[in-house]
C-alpha positions in Angstrom: 9.4 17.3 -1.6 8.9 13.7 -1.6 6.5 12.4 0.8 4.2 9.0 1.5 0.8 8.0 2.0 -0.1 4.7 4.2 -2.5 2.6 2.3 -2.2 -0.2 4.4 -1.2 -4.1 4.0 -4.6 -5.5 2.6 -8.0 -4.4 1.6 -9.7 -2.6 4.4 -12.3 -5.1 4.8 -10.1 -8.4 4.8 -7.7 -9.6 7.2 -4.1 -9.5 7.2 -1.3 -11.7 8.3 0.1 -10.9 12.0 3.1 -9.7 12.7 4.8 -12.3 14.8 2.8 -15.2 12.9 4.5 -18.0 11.5 5.5 -17.1 8.2 4.6 -13.4 8.5 7.1 -11.8 6.2 6.7 -14.2 3.4 2.4 -13.7 3.9 3.0 -10.1 4.4 5.2 -9.6 1.5 2.7 -11.3 -0.7 -0.8 -10.0 0.7 1.5 -6.7 0.1 2.4 -7.2 -3.7 -1.0 -8.7 -4.4 -3.0 -5.3 -3.0 -0.5 -3.1 -5.4 -1.4 -5.3 -8.1 -5.4 -4.7 -7.4 -4.9 -1.0 -6.7 -3.3 -0.4 -9.8 -6.1 -2.7 -11.8 -8.9 0.0 -9.9 -6.9 3.2 -10.0 -4.5 2.8 -13.2 -1.0 2.9 -13.2 1.0 5.5 -11.3 1.1 8.6 -12.9 5.0 10.4 -12.9 5.8 11.2 -9.5 4.3 8.5 -7.8 4.7 5.0 -7.1 3.3 2.1 -4.4 5.5 0.3 -2.6 6.2 -1.8 0.1 7.7 0.1 3.1 9.0 -1.8 6.4 8.0 -0.2 10.1 9.3 -0.6 13.3 7.5 -2.4 15.8 7.2 -4.2 19.5 7.1 -7.8 17.9 9.4 -6.9 14.8 9.0 -5.3 11.2 5.7 -4.9 9.7 5.1 -4.0 6.1 2.6 -1.9 4.3 2.0 -0.5 0.8 2.3 3.0 0.7 2.1 5.7 -2.4 5.3 7.6 -2.5 4.4 11.2 -4.4 6.0 14.4 -5.3 4.5 16.5 -3.1 4.7 20.1 -6.0 3.4 17.2 -8.9 -1.3 17.9 -8.4 -1.0 14.2 -10.4 0.9 12.5 -8.6 -0.8 14.0 -5.3 -3.8 13.5 -6.3 -2.9 9.6 -6.9 -1.8 9.2 -3.3 -4.7 10.2 -2.0 -7.5 8.5 -4.4 -5.6 5.2 -3.2 -6.0 5.8 0.3 -9.3 7.1 -0.1 -11.4 5.5 -3.2 -9.3 2.4 -3.2 -11.1 -1.5 -3.0 -12.1 -2.8 -0.3 -11.7 -6.3 -0.6 -9.7 -8.8 -2.8 -12.8 -9.0 -5.5 -12.0 -5.1 -5.9 
């Protein structure tokens, strides 16, 4: 079955665009795209059954965006990749 893990919108030690701020949509999407690139640099490309993507979530002040890792929970390599992205991903933009 397909599931996903929230990874975040930026590395955990970095500031991120705030929902409701000017240009939030554009800034948040740029941050998420950059974070996906950084995750791939550090963790490698997604194995079959896993996929990094940007997902929208509802919030009182409008939708917000985060990087998620979709994975097939019957595929051990996909599951491992998703959980490694969540727990071992880069802490800062420098990796």
